[in-house]
C-alpha atoms as a printed R data frame, in Angstrom:
    type eleno elety resid chain resno       x       y       z
1   ATOM     1    CA   MET     A     1  -5.520   1.774  -4.686
2   ATOM     2    CA   ARG     A     2  -3.839   1.140  -1.342
3   ATOM     3    CA   PHE     A     3  -6.245   1.870   1.553
4   ATOM     4    CA   LEU     A     4  -6.972   1.365   5.281
5   ATOM     5    CA   LEU     A     5 -10.986   0.878   5.721
6   ATOM     6    CA   LEU     A     6 -11.580   2.829   8.738
7   ATOM     7    CA   ALA     A     7 -14.360   0.496   9.909
8   ATOM     8    CA   LEU     A     8 -12.572  -1.361  12.879
9   ATOM     9    CA   VAL     A     9 -14.458  -4.179  14.610
10  ATOM    10    CA   LEU     A    10 -14.343  -3.325  18.321
11  ATOM    11    CA   ALA     A    11 -15.801  -6.606  19.413
12  ATOM    12    CA   GLY     A    12 -14.952  -6.250  23.102
13  ATOM    13    CA   ARG     A    13 -16.508  -2.832  23.599
14  ATOM    14    CA   THR     A    14 -20.203  -2.922  24.818
15  ATOM    15    CA   ALA     A    15 -22.701  -0.286  25.406
16  ATOM    16    CA   ALA     A    16 -23.760   1.035  28.882
17  ATOM    17    CA   GLY     A    17 -26.474  -1.254  30.325
18  ATOM    18    CA   ALA     A    18 -26.496  -3.625  27.430
19  ATOM    19    CA   ALA     A    19 -25.375  -6.300  29.557
20  ATOM    20    CA   GLY     A    20 -28.403  -6.080  31.727
21  ATOM    21    CA   GLU     A    21 -30.963  -5.678  28.885
22  ATOM    22    CA   THR     A    22 -34.326  -7.679  29.050
23  ATOM    23    CA   TRP     A    23 -35.465  -8.585  25.749
24  ATOM    24    CA   PRO     A    24 -39.053  -9.495  24.621
25  ATOM    25    CA   GLU     A    25 -39.774 -12.702  22.813
26  ATOM    26    CA   PRO     A    26 -38.599 -12.853  19.336
27  ATOM    27    CA   PRO     A    27 -39.152 -11.436  16.769
28  ATOM    28    CA   PHE     A    28 -38.242  -7.789  18.001
29  ATOM    29    CA   GLU     A    29 -36.220  -4.826  16.506
30  ATOM    30    CA   ALA     A    30 -32.827  -3.775  17.825
31  ATOM    31    CA   GLU     A    31 -30.022  -1.619  17.088
32  ATOM    32    CA   LEU     A    32 -25.933  -1.907  17.408
33  ATOM    33    CA   GLY     A    33 -24.979  -0.295  20.622
34  ATOM    34    CA   VAL     A    34 -21.236  -0.709  20.146
35  ATOM    35    CA   ALA     A    35 -18.946   1.146  17.597
36  ATOM    36    CA   SER     A    36 -19.143  -1.850  15.347
37  ATOM    37    CA   ALA     A    37 -19.404  -5.730  15.382
38  ATOM    38    CA   TYR     A    38 -19.185  -8.595  12.776
39  ATOM    39    CA   VAL     A    39 -22.419 -10.701  11.950
40  ATOM    40    CA   ARG     A    40 -21.258 -14.168  11.945
41  ATOM    41    CA   GLU     A    41 -22.323 -17.451   9.908
42  ATOM    42    CA   GLY     A    42 -23.813 -18.884  13.022
43  ATOM    43    CA   PRO     A    43 -24.200 -18.344  16.626
44  ATOM    44    CA   ASN     A    44 -20.480 -18.879  17.427
45  ATOM    45    CA   GLY     A    45 -17.809 -16.688  17.784
46  ATOM    46    CA   GLN     A    46 -15.609 -19.011  15.712
47  ATOM    47    CA   THR     A    47 -17.712 -19.068  12.706
48  ATOM    48    CA   THR     A    48 -17.033 -16.812   9.602
49  ATOM    49    CA   PRO     A    49 -17.990 -13.420   9.596
50  ATOM    50    CA   VAL     A    50 -20.682 -12.610   6.944
51  ATOM    51    CA   GLY     A    51 -21.455  -9.098   7.531
52  ATOM    52    CA   LEU     A    52 -20.642  -5.959   9.602
53  ATOM    53    CA   LEU     A    53 -22.817  -3.418  11.638
54  ATOM    54    CA   VAL     A    54 -21.701  -0.031  13.066
55  ATOM    55    CA   GLU     A    55 -23.406   1.762  15.761
56  ATOM    56    CA   GLY     A    56 -27.068   2.685  15.344
57  ATOM    57    CA   ASP     A    57 -27.491   0.043  12.536
58  ATOM    58    CA   ARG     A    58 -30.676  -1.655  12.923
59  ATOM    59    CA   VAL     A    59 -31.566  -5.313  12.405
60  ATOM    60    CA   ARG     A    60 -34.650  -7.632  13.192
61  ATOM    61    CA   VAL     A    61 -34.132 -10.340  15.593
62  ATOM    62    CA   THR     A    62 -36.055 -13.494  14.536
63  ATOM    63    CA   GLY     A    63 -34.782 -15.878  17.498
64  ATOM    64    CA   CYS     A    64 -32.234 -16.341  20.077
65  ATOM    65    CA   GLU     A    65 -29.513 -19.074  20.862
66  ATOM    66    CA   PRO     A    66 -29.555 -20.432  23.480
67  ATOM    67    CA   SER     A    67 -31.747 -17.986  25.121
68  ATOM    68    CA   CYS     A    68 -32.513 -13.991  25.046
69  ATOM    69    CA   ALA     A    69 -30.138 -13.277  27.743
70  ATOM    70    CA   ALA     A    70 -27.429 -10.780  27.410
71  ATOM    71    CA   GLU     A    71 -24.705 -13.465  26.731
72  ATOM    72    CA   GLY     A    72 -26.781 -15.236  24.159
73  ATOM    73    CA   TRP     A    73 -26.775 -14.889  20.446
74  ATOM    74    CA   ALA     A    74 -29.489 -12.880  18.167
75  ATOM    75    CA   LEU     A    75 -30.463 -14.879  14.986
76  ATOM    76    CA   LEU     A    76 -31.194 -12.398  12.007
77  ATOM    77    CA   GLY     A    77 -33.512 -14.269  10.046
78  ATOM    78    CA   GLY     A    78 -31.218 -16.597   8.434
79  ATOM    79    CA   ASP     A    79 -28.703 -14.025   7.613
80  ATOM    80    CA   GLY     A    80 -26.491 -14.855  10.196
81  ATOM    81    CA   ALA     A    81 -26.065 -13.902  14.321
82  ATOM    82    CA   ILE     A    82 -24.897 -11.440  16.302
83  ATOM    83    CA   ARG     A    83 -24.140 -11.314  20.255
84  ATOM    84    CA   LEU     A    84 -27.051  -9.843  22.123
85  ATOM    85    CA   ARG     A    85 -24.710  -8.063  24.414
86  ATOM    86    CA   HIS     A    86 -23.735  -5.690  21.528
87  ATOM    87    CA   LEU     A    87 -27.314  -4.809  20.845
88  ATOM    88    CA   ARG     A    88 -29.655  -2.203  22.318
89  ATOM    89    CA   PRO     A    89 -33.180  -1.150  22.090
90  ATOM    90    CA   PRO     A    90 -33.945   1.030  18.920
91  ATOM    91    CA   GLY     A    91 -34.145   4.788  19.550
92  ATOM    92    CA   PRO     A    92 -36.151   6.974  17.216
93  ATOM    93    CA   VAL     A    93 -35.285   6.488  13.479
94  ATOM    94    CA   PRO     A    94 -33.146   9.692  12.623
95  ATOM    95    CA   PRO     A    95 -34.300  11.752   9.642
96  ATOM    96    CA   PRO     A    96 -32.060  11.024   6.698
97  ATOM    97    CA   GLU     A    97 -29.108  13.503   6.426
98  ATOM    98    CA   ARG     A    98 -27.588  14.904   2.938
99  ATOM    99    CA   HIS     A    99 -23.722  15.058   3.053
100 ATOM   100    CA   LEU     A   100 -21.462  17.394   1.244
101 ATOM   101    CA   HIS     A   101 -17.767  16.692   0.699
102 ATOM   102    CA   GLY     A   102 -14.789  19.124   0.473
103 ATOM   103    CA   THR     A   103 -11.147  18.823   0.182
104 ATOM   104    CA   VAL     A   104  -9.095  20.749   2.951
105 ATOM   105    CA   ARG     A   105  -7.090  23.581   1.504
106 ATOM   106    CA   ARG     A   106  -3.440  24.468   2.022
107 ATOM   107    CA   GLY     A   107  -2.347  25.190   5.692
108 ATOM   108    CA   GLY     A   108  -5.064  22.608   6.843
109 ATOM   109    CA   ALA     A   109  -8.265  23.282   8.829
110 ATOM   110    CA   PRO     A   110  -8.968  23.401  12.613
111 ATOM   111    CA   VAL     A   111 -12.219  21.675  13.971
112 ATOM   112    CA   HIS     A   112 -13.903  23.758  16.428
113 ATOM   113    CA   ALA     A   113 -16.184  22.764  19.256
114 ATOM   114    CA   ALA     A   114 -18.712  25.522  17.826
115 ATOM   115    CA   PRO     A   115 -19.090  27.567  14.552
116 ATOM   116    CA   ASP     A   116 -17.120  30.181  16.175
117 ATOM   117    CA   GLU     A   117 -13.685  30.981  15.698
118 ATOM   118    CA   ALA     A   118 -13.453  31.776  19.359
119 ATOM   119    CA   SER     A   119 -14.329  28.333  20.248
120 ATOM   120    CA   GLU     A   120 -12.268  25.258  21.401
121 ATOM   121    CA   VAL     A   121 -10.151  23.715  18.723
122 ATOM   122    CA   LEU     A   122 -11.006  19.811  18.920
123 ATOM   123    CA   SER     A   123  -8.548  18.912  16.065
124 ATOM   124    CA   GLU     A   124  -6.170  19.812  13.347
125 ATOM   125    CA   VAL     A   125  -7.065  18.277   9.773
126 ATOM   126    CA   PRO     A   126  -4.235  18.146   7.248
127 ATOM   127    CA   ALA     A   127  -4.358  19.719   4.020
128 ATOM   128    CA   ARG     A   128  -5.724  17.791   1.099
129 ATOM   129    CA   TRP     A   129  -7.831  15.443   3.320
130 ATOM   130    CA   VAL     A   130 -11.381  15.001   1.538
131 ATOM   131    CA   LEU     A   131 -13.796  15.433   4.688
132 ATOM   132    CA   SER     A   132 -17.766  14.705   4.632
133 ATOM   133    CA   PHE     A   133 -19.955  17.578   6.314
134 ATOM   134    CA   LEU     A   134 -23.774  17.742   6.955
135 ATOM   135    CA   GLU     A   135 -25.695  19.519   4.334
136 ATOM   136    CA   ARG     A   136 -26.960  22.536   6.544
137 ATOM   137    CA   PRO     A   137 -27.630  25.395   4.059
138 ATOM   138    CA   GLU     A   138 -28.424  27.938   7.084
139 ATOM   139    CA   LEU     A   139 -24.859  27.069   8.561
140 ATOM   140    CA   LEU     A   140 -23.262  27.303   5.386
141 ATOM   141    CA   GLU     A   141 -24.611  30.962   4.881
142 ATOM   142    CA   ARG     A   142 -22.882  31.620   7.904
143 ATOM   143    CA   GLU     A   143 -19.583  30.225   6.254
144 ATOM   144    CA   TRP     A   144 -19.474  27.267   8.375
145 ATOM   145    CA   LEU     A   145 -19.787  23.458   7.895
146 ATOM   146    CA   ALA     A   146 -20.905  20.705  10.242
147 ATOM   147    CA   ARG     A   147 -19.107  17.616  10.754
148 ATOM   148    CA   PRO     A   148 -21.127  14.488  11.018
149 ATOM   149    CA   ARG     A   149 -19.838  13.283  14.334
150 ATOM   150    CA   GLY     A   150 -19.572  16.535  15.947
151 ATOM   151    CA   GLY     A   151 -17.547  19.599  15.443
152 ATOM   152    CA   PHE     A   152 -17.311  22.649  12.885
153 ATOM   153    CA   VAL     A   153 -15.084  23.701  10.002
154 ATOM   154    CA   ARG     A   154 -14.820  27.197   8.383
155 ATOM   155    CA   ALA     A   155 -16.282  26.948   4.875
156 ATOM   156    CA   SER     A   156 -13.216  29.137   3.723
157 ATOM   157    CA   ARG     A   157 -10.762  26.077   4.705
158 ATOM   158    CA   VAL     A   158 -12.159  23.685   2.354
159 ATOM   159    CA   ARG     A   159 -13.150  23.412  -1.320
160 ATOM   160    CA   LEU     A   160 -16.394  22.061  -2.024
161 ATOM   161    CA   GLU     A   161 -16.468  19.007  -4.354
162 ATOM   162    CA   ARG     A   162 -19.241  19.181  -7.096
163 ATOM   163    CA   PRO     A   163 -19.843  15.457  -7.913
164 ATOM   164    CA   SER     A   164 -19.807  14.455 -11.850
165 ATOM   165    CA   THR     A   165 -23.320  14.128 -13.420
166 ATOM   166    CA   LEU     A   166 -22.283  11.188 -15.631
167 ATOM   167    CA   SER     A   167 -24.834   8.299 -15.795
168 ATOM   168    CA   GLY     A   168 -24.271   5.469 -18.000
169 ATOM   169    CA   GLU     A   169 -26.455   3.492 -20.446
170 ATOM   170    CA   ARG     A   170 -29.042   1.134 -19.627
171 ATOM   171    CA   ASP     A   171 -29.701  -1.880 -22.003
172 ATOM   172    CA   PRO     A   172 -27.487  -0.949 -24.886
173 ATOM   173    CA   GLY     A   173 -28.608  -2.109 -28.014
174 ATOM   174    CA   GLY     A   174 -25.098  -2.278 -29.553
175 ATOM   175    CA   PRO     A   175 -21.938  -0.597 -29.466
176 ATOM   176    CA   ILE     A   176 -21.601   2.667 -28.086
177 ATOM   177    CA   ALA     A   177 -19.352   5.611 -28.178
178 ATOM   178    CA   PHE     A   178 -18.881   7.898 -25.140
179 ATOM   179    CA   PHE     A   179 -17.701  11.105 -26.057
180 ATOM   180    CA   ARG     A   180 -14.492  12.071 -23.893
181 ATOM   181    CA   ARG     A   181 -14.800  15.846 -25.033
182 ATOM   182    CA   LYS     A   182 -16.924  18.535 -26.942
183 ATOM   183    CA   VAL     A   183 -17.313  17.456 -30.493
184 ATOM   184    CA   ARG     A   184 -18.999  19.284 -33.456
185 ATOM   185    CA   LEU     A   185 -20.423  17.022 -36.067
186 ATOM   186    CA   PRO     A   186 -20.566  18.519 -39.352
187 ATOM   187    CA   ALA     A   187 -23.937  19.184 -41.300
188 ATOM   188    CA   SER     A   188 -25.311  15.919 -43.233
189 ATOM   189    CA   ASP     A   189 -28.307  15.130 -45.180
190 ATOM   190    CA   GLY     A   190 -29.891  18.418 -45.059
191 ATOM   191    CA   GLU     A   191 -29.424  18.549 -41.021
192 ATOM   192    CA   ALA     A   192 -27.602  21.398 -39.115
193 ATOM   193    CA   PRO     A   193 -24.602  20.708 -37.520
194 ATOM   194    CA   ARG     A   194 -24.496  19.304 -34.068
195 ATOM   195    CA   THR     A   195 -22.288  19.926 -31.019
196 ATOM   196    CA   LEU     A   196 -22.088  16.986 -28.608
197 ATOM   197    CA   GLY     A   197 -20.784  17.693 -25.044
198 ATOM   198    CA   ARG     A   198 -18.602  15.480 -22.667
199 ATOM   199    CA   TYR     A   199 -19.873  12.251 -21.797
200 ATOM   200    CA   ALA     A   200 -22.782  12.361 -24.568
201 ATOM   201    CA   ARG     A   201 -23.077   8.816 -26.379
202 ATOM   202    CA   LEU     A   202 -24.117   7.694 -29.799
203 ATOM   203    CA   PRO     A   203 -24.483   4.506 -31.461
204 ATOM   204    CA   ALA     A   204 -20.959   3.470 -32.865
205 ATOM   205    CA   LEU     A   205 -21.368   2.288 -36.412
206 ATOM   206    CA   GLY     A   206 -17.938   1.282 -37.140
207 ATOM   207    CA   MET     A   207 -14.567   2.741 -38.543
208 ATOM   208    CA   ASP     A   208 -13.888   4.700 -41.782
209 ATOM   209    CA   ALA     A   209 -10.930   4.509 -43.964
210 ATOM   210    CA   ALA     A   210  -9.051   7.112 -41.927
211 ATOM   211    CA   GLY     A   211  -9.553   5.270 -38.691
212 ATOM   212    CA   ARG     A   212 -12.183   7.526 -37.347
213 ATOM   213    CA   VAL     A   213 -15.372   6.347 -35.571
214 ATOM   214    CA   ARG     A   214 -18.359   6.558 -37.488
215 ATOM   215    CA   VAL     A   215 -21.732   7.646 -35.762
216 ATOM   216    CA   GLU     A   216 -24.955   8.907 -36.525
217 ATOM   217    CA   GLY     A   217 -24.415  12.034 -38.465
218 ATOM   218    CA   GLY     A   218 -20.748  11.802 -39.235
219 ATOM   219    CA   ALA     A   219 -17.646  10.480 -37.939
220 ATOM   220    CA   VAL     A   220 -15.287  11.642 -35.012
221 ATOM   221    CA   GLU     A   221 -11.624  11.134 -34.165
222 ATOM   222    CA   ARG     A   222 -10.867   7.996 -32.429
223 ATOM   223    CA   SER     A   223  -9.133   9.912 -29.743
224 ATOM   224    CA   ALA     A   224 -12.448  11.716 -28.882
225 ATOM   225    CA   VAL     A   225 -14.404   8.750 -27.666
226 ATOM   226    CA   ARG     A   226 -14.281   5.662 -25.730
227 ATOM   227    CA   LEU     A   227 -15.853   2.436 -27.143
228 ATOM   228    CA   ALA     A   228 -17.885   0.027 -25.261
229 ATOM   229    CA   PHE     A   229 -19.012  -3.441 -26.795
230 ATOM   230    CA   ALA     A   230 -20.748  -6.432 -25.701
231 ATOM   231    CA   ARG     A   231 -18.620  -9.186 -24.308
232 ATOM   232    CA   PRO     A   232 -19.094 -12.974 -24.046
233 ATOM   233    CA   PRO     A   233 -19.199 -14.613 -20.575
234 ATOM   234    CA   PRO     A   234 -16.007 -15.775 -19.262
235 ATOM   235    CA   PRO     A   235 -15.630 -19.467 -19.605
236 ATOM   236    CA   ARG     A   236 -17.399 -21.808 -16.917
237 ATOM   237    CA   LEU     A   237 -19.641 -18.890 -15.774
238 ATOM   238    CA   PRO     A   238 -22.999 -20.241 -14.555
239 ATOM   239    CA   SER     A   239 -26.058 -19.379 -16.680
240 ATOM   240    CA   GLY     A   240 -27.614 -16.078 -15.714
241 ATOM   241    CA   THR     A   241 -24.902 -14.897 -13.309
242 ATOM   242    CA   ARG     A   242 -24.359 -11.146 -13.055
243 ATOM   243    CA   TRP     A   243 -20.895 -10.071 -13.966
244 ATOM   244    CA   VAL     A   244 -19.079  -6.890 -15.151
245 ATOM   245    CA   HIS     A   245 -16.203  -6.481 -17.372
246 ATOM   246    CA   VAL     A   246 -13.711  -3.658 -16.929
247 ATOM   247    CA   ASP     A   247 -11.614  -2.833 -20.168
248 ATOM   248    CA   LEU     A   248  -8.433  -1.088 -19.083
249 ATOM   249    CA   ALA     A   249  -7.785   0.119 -22.486
250 ATOM   250    CA   GLU     A   250 -11.078   1.845 -23.120
251 ATOM   251    CA   GLN     A   251 -11.834   2.807 -19.430
252 ATOM   252    CA   VAL     A   252 -15.435   1.326 -19.827
253 ATOM   253    CA   LEU     A   253 -17.376  -0.976 -17.689
254 ATOM   254    CA   THR     A   254 -20.137  -3.107 -18.911
255 ATOM   255    CA   ALA     A   255 -22.350  -5.343 -16.851
256 ATOM   256    CA   TYR     A   256 -24.294  -8.488 -17.843
257 ATOM   257    CA   GLU     A   257 -26.696 -10.827 -16.654
258 ATOM   258    CA   GLY     A   258 -25.484 -14.137 -18.356
259 ATOM   259    CA   GLU     A   259 -25.074 -13.171 -21.950
260 ATOM   260    CA   ARG     A   260 -27.674 -10.072 -21.819
261 ATOM   261    CA   TRP     A   261 -25.855  -6.758 -21.796
262 ATOM   262    CA   VAL     A   262 -27.553  -4.280 -19.311
263 ATOM   263    CA   TYR     A   263 -25.345  -1.581 -18.458
264 ATOM   264    CA   ALA     A   264 -22.411   0.334 -19.870
265 ATOM   265    CA   THR     A   265 -20.417   3.637 -18.702
266 ATOM   266    CA   LEU     A   266 -16.879   5.175 -18.306
267 ATOM   267    CA   VAL     A   267 -14.729   4.523 -15.309
268 ATOM   268    CA   SER     A   268 -11.259   5.569 -14.156
269 ATOM   269    CA   THR     A   269  -8.720   2.718 -13.295
270 ATOM   270    CA   GLY     A   270  -5.443   3.007 -11.577
271 ATOM   271    CA   SER     A   271  -2.809   5.524 -13.298
272 ATOM   272    CA   ALA     A   272   0.633   4.706 -14.252
273 ATOM   273    CA   GLY     A   273   2.698   3.200 -11.482
274 ATOM   274    CA   ARG     A   274  -0.740   2.255  -9.670
275 ATOM   275    CA   GLU     A   275  -2.593   0.308 -12.294
276 ATOM   276    CA   THR     A   276  -5.459  -1.855 -11.516
277 ATOM   277    CA   LEU     A   277  -4.413  -5.308 -11.670
278 ATOM   278    CA   PRO     A   278  -5.972  -7.621 -14.676
279 ATOM   279    CA   GLY     A   279  -7.682 -10.672 -13.921
280 ATOM   280    CA   ARG     A   280 -10.797 -12.612 -13.011
281 ATOM   281    CA   PHE     A   281 -12.375 -12.058  -9.498
282 ATOM   282    CA   ARG     A   282 -15.437 -12.449  -7.300
283 ATOM   283    CA   VAL     A   283 -16.579  -9.429  -4.940
284 ATOM   284    CA   ILE     A   284 -15.562 -10.106  -1.433
285 ATOM   285    CA   GLN     A   285 -16.927  -7.276   0.536
286 ATOM   286    CA   LYS     A   286 -19.972  -5.020  -0.279
287 ATOM   287    CA   LEU     A   287 -19.756  -1.787   2.132
288 ATOM   288    CA   ARG     A   288 -22.214   1.102   2.066
289 ATOM   289    CA   HIS     A   289 -19.582   3.529   2.789
290 ATOM   290    CA   GLY     A   290 -16.079   3.743   4.402
291 ATOM   291    CA   ASP     A   291 -13.099   5.894   4.802
292 ATOM   292    CA   MET     A   292 -10.077   5.132   2.779
293 ATOM   293    CA   CYS     A   293  -6.584   6.551   3.126
294 ATOM   294    CA   SER     A   294  -3.024   5.773   2.617
295 ATOM   295    CA   ARG     A   295  -0.016   7.135   4.336
296 ATOM   296    CA   ALA     A   296   2.172   5.916   1.154
297 ATOM   297    CA   TRP     A   297   0.110   7.538  -1.246
298 ATOM   298    CA   GLY     A   298  -0.789  10.681   0.932
299 ATOM   299    CA   TYR     A   299  -4.501  10.790   0.745
300 ATOM   300    CA   HIS     A   300  -7.522  10.382   3.168
301 ATOM   301    CA   VAL     A   301 -11.124  10.331   1.725
302 ATOM   302    CA   GLU     A   302 -14.051  10.001   4.091
303 ATOM   303    CA   GLU     A   303 -17.064   8.352   3.537
304 ATOM   304    CA   VAL     A   304 -16.499   6.867   0.358
305 ATOM   305    CA   PRO     A   305 -19.897   5.298  -1.093
306 ATOM   306    CA   ASP     A   306 -21.039   2.264  -2.500
307 ATOM   307    CA   VAL     A   307 -17.852   0.137  -2.395
308 ATOM   308    CA   LEU     A   308 -17.432  -3.286  -3.735
309 ATOM   309    CA   TYR     A   309 -14.086  -4.949  -3.021
310 ATOM   310    CA   PHE     A   310 -12.828  -7.692  -5.389
311 ATOM   311    CA   ARG     A   311  -9.410  -7.708  -4.059
312 ATOM   312    CA   GLU     A   312  -8.047  -6.835  -0.756
313 ATOM   313    CA   ASP     A   313  -6.757  -3.463  -2.264
314 ATOM   314    CA   GLN     A   314  -9.204  -2.699  -5.185
315 ATOM   315    CA   GLY     A   315 -12.691  -2.522  -5.739
316 ATOM   316    CA   PHE     A   316 -15.448  -0.179  -7.348
317 ATOM   317    CA   HIS     A   317 -16.856   2.658  -5.609
318 ATOM   318    CA   GLY     A   318 -18.314   6.010  -5.943
319 ATOM   319    CA   THR     A   319 -16.313   9.029  -6.655
320 ATOM   320    CA   PHE     A   320 -16.967  12.435  -6.078
321 ATOM   321    CA   TRP     A   321 -13.601  14.020  -5.764
322 ATOM   322    CA   HIS     A   322 -12.925  13.953  -9.544
323 ATOM   323    CA   ASP     A   323 -14.862  14.281 -12.914
324 ATOM   324    CA   ALA     A   324 -12.149  12.523 -15.315
325 ATOM   325    CA   PHE     A   325 -13.889   9.500 -16.050
326 ATOM   326    CA   GLY     A   326 -12.699   7.740 -19.192
327 ATOM   327    CA   ALA     A   327  -9.199   8.331 -18.029
328 ATOM   328    CA   PRO     A   328  -6.988   6.299 -15.727
329 ATOM   329    CA   VAL     A   329  -6.318   8.480 -12.585
330 ATOM   330    CA   SER     A   330  -6.952   6.198  -9.475
331 ATOM   331    CA   HIS     A   331  -4.729   4.543  -7.123
332 ATOM   332    CA   GLY     A   332  -5.782   1.142  -8.565
333 ATOM   333    CA   CYS     A   333  -9.508   1.167  -7.613
334 ATOM   334    CA   VAL     A   334 -12.139   1.465 -10.030
335 ATOM   335    CA   ASN     A   335 -13.830   4.813  -9.767
336 ATOM   336    CA   LEU     A   336 -17.253   5.445 -10.915
337 ATOM   337    CA   ALA     A   337 -19.488   8.607 -10.831
338 ATOM   338    CA   PRO     A   338 -21.951   8.759  -8.039
339 ATOM   339    CA   ALA     A   339 -25.027   7.608 -10.041
340 ATOM   340    CA   ASP     A   340 -23.111   4.802 -11.874
341 ATOM   341    CA   ALA     A   341 -21.591   3.663  -8.368
342 ATOM   342    CA   ALA     A   342 -25.255   3.670  -6.987
343 ATOM   343    CA   TRP     A   343 -26.723   1.634  -9.845
344 ATOM   344    CA   LEU     A   344 -23.968  -0.972  -9.762
345 ATOM   345    CA   PHE     A   345 -24.159  -1.350  -5.921
346 ATOM   346    CA   ALA     A   346 -27.863  -1.754  -5.996
347 ATOM   347    CA   TRP     A   347 -27.683  -4.555  -8.783
348 ATOM   348    CA   ALA     A   348 -24.746  -6.401  -7.862
349 ATOM   349    CA   PRO     A   349 -24.915  -9.584  -5.706
350 ATOM   350    CA   PRO     A   350 -24.974 -10.431  -2.847
351 ATOM   351    CA   ARG     A   351 -27.934  -8.854  -1.208
352 ATOM   352    CA   LEU     A   352 -27.144  -6.261   1.552
353 ATOM   353    CA   PRO     A   353 -29.600  -7.281   4.294
354 ATOM   354    CA   ASP     A   354 -31.739  -4.069   5.675
355 ATOM   355    CA   GLY     A   355 -29.858  -2.142   8.059
356 ATOM   356    CA   TRP     A   356 -26.258  -3.794   7.763
357 ATOM   357    CA   HIS     A   357 -23.349  -1.668   6.902
358 ATOM   358    CA   ALA     A   358 -21.522  -4.447   4.810
359 ATOM   359    CA   VAL     A   359 -21.880  -8.043   3.713
360 ATOM   360    CA   MET     A   360 -19.156 -10.259   2.978
361 ATOM   361    CA   PRO     A   361 -20.168 -13.288   0.377
362 ATOM   362    CA   HIS     A   362 -19.455 -16.795   2.102
363 ATOM   363    CA   ARG     A   363 -19.608 -20.330   1.189
364 ATOM   364    CA   GLY     A   364 -21.802 -21.077  -1.431
365 ATOM   365    CA   GLN     A   365 -23.513 -17.272  -1.771
366 ATOM   366    CA   GLU     A   366 -23.555 -15.492  -5.092
367 ATOM   367    CA   SER     A   367 -21.534 -12.710  -5.629
368 ATOM   368    CA   LEU     A   368 -20.631 -10.479  -8.525
369 ATOM   369    CA   TRP     A   369 -18.009 -11.657 -10.792
370 ATOM   370    CA   VAL     A   370 -15.456  -9.291 -12.080
371 ATOM   371    CA   VAL     A   371 -13.255  -9.362 -15.303
372 ATOM   372    CA   VAL     A   372 -10.495  -6.951 -15.827
373 ATOM   373    CA   GLU     A   373  -8.461  -7.061 -19.009
374 ATOM   374    CA   ARG     A   374  -6.846  -4.508 -21.350
375 ATOM   375    CA   SER     A   375  -8.737  -5.943 -24.323
376 ATOM   376    CA   GLY     A   376  -9.629  -2.781 -26.392
377 ATOM   377    CA   PRO     A   377 -12.533  -2.524 -28.587
378 ATOM   378    CA   ALA     A   378 -13.459  -5.592 -31.021
379 ATOM   379    CA   TRP     A   379 -15.942  -4.676 -33.609
380 ATOM   380    CA   PRO     A   380 -18.726  -7.362 -34.273
381 ATOM   381    CA   THR     A   381 -17.980  -7.527 -37.740
382 ATOM   382    CA   ALA     A   382 -14.927  -9.136 -39.321
383 ATOM   383    CA   ARG     A   383 -13.472  -5.666 -40.590
384 ATOM   384    CA   PRO     A   384 -14.576  -2.104 -40.305
385 ATOM   385    CA   GLU     A   385 -17.370  -0.934 -42.687
386 ATOM   386    CA   PRO     A   386 -16.035   1.369 -45.511
387 ATOM   387    CA   ASP     A   387 -17.006   5.049 -45.241
388 ATOM   388    CA   PRO     A   388 -18.789   6.130 -48.674
389 ATOM   389    CA   SER     A   389 -17.151   9.378 -48.821
390 ATOM   390    CA   ALA     A   390 -13.778   7.751 -48.975
391 ATOM   391    CA   ALA     A   391 -14.218   6.818 -52.900
392 ATOM   392    CA   ARG     A   392 -15.293  10.380 -53.794
């Protein structure tokens, strides 16, 4: 996925009055008073950026260098430093807001200053853009949607997205068959027939003589399932390291702590002509959410959640605009269902310090290892177990 991350660092823009702030003796709480700013490795503008804050993000200042005057640096408890002139005293903690997302319909959508067709038009949003809205049921009943940064859009001008309910398997005990479509298993051993829905999963027991996948209660066509297997750690991986394997052939992600398999789920990688590149990577940025867009591919999506970049133009992220997991449909990123993306984001190193918008692993800091390959399944036995019914 080619994208432009719209989290631009406006390091020269300061909040009104920030230069004249008088700070108490550390420790004290503060919040970012500019649009965005880097946290640096040390109290020097030439040191490596290690994190990103956006306006309103809160930090705990544990010290100052050389002093707590406006031109000094705020030390953030060993996590880095940021210029004091970018900070302001914290205001009241706003209540958490739930967001909706919707795709703009053909013809585009005007953004109004008030939820009234007669109000001023602030901007025009092109068709197919995916926008973020505040969840306001009382406003939606009036057929309007509120934008997070101000403005209102007619609900009829967008198609609200319904995120996938897919959630992966924790601590798998063995190979798993994830169902790609509804499958009916025949009656067996006195049990009634069973119908398994899309995204159901069962232990995968092997292959029968006809090339079908054997599961508890029968066998299913190979095309009906995606298979997840435990993988050995890549060579020279430090013991106990957290890492993930993405199988481009199976469209499956598996996660590990050293040799211990801890998670498995379906993903969507890049489609034809926009393939996710294979290789061995490290996560280079961990981002709570960000806007993604590409003029070349013609898309714009706001507030993509739980982003883990492992290349400049590829990463893992939550996906609320499709429910086609198990098939390659992305622009190159590894799409995950929202619940899976939230799990991976919380589990994957490095730690995102409280209040930060993003963290960038730096010298010697642990980060998630990523292996992407088109390997396909590998049964743990030397050959498929025979199907007893094949000899009848």
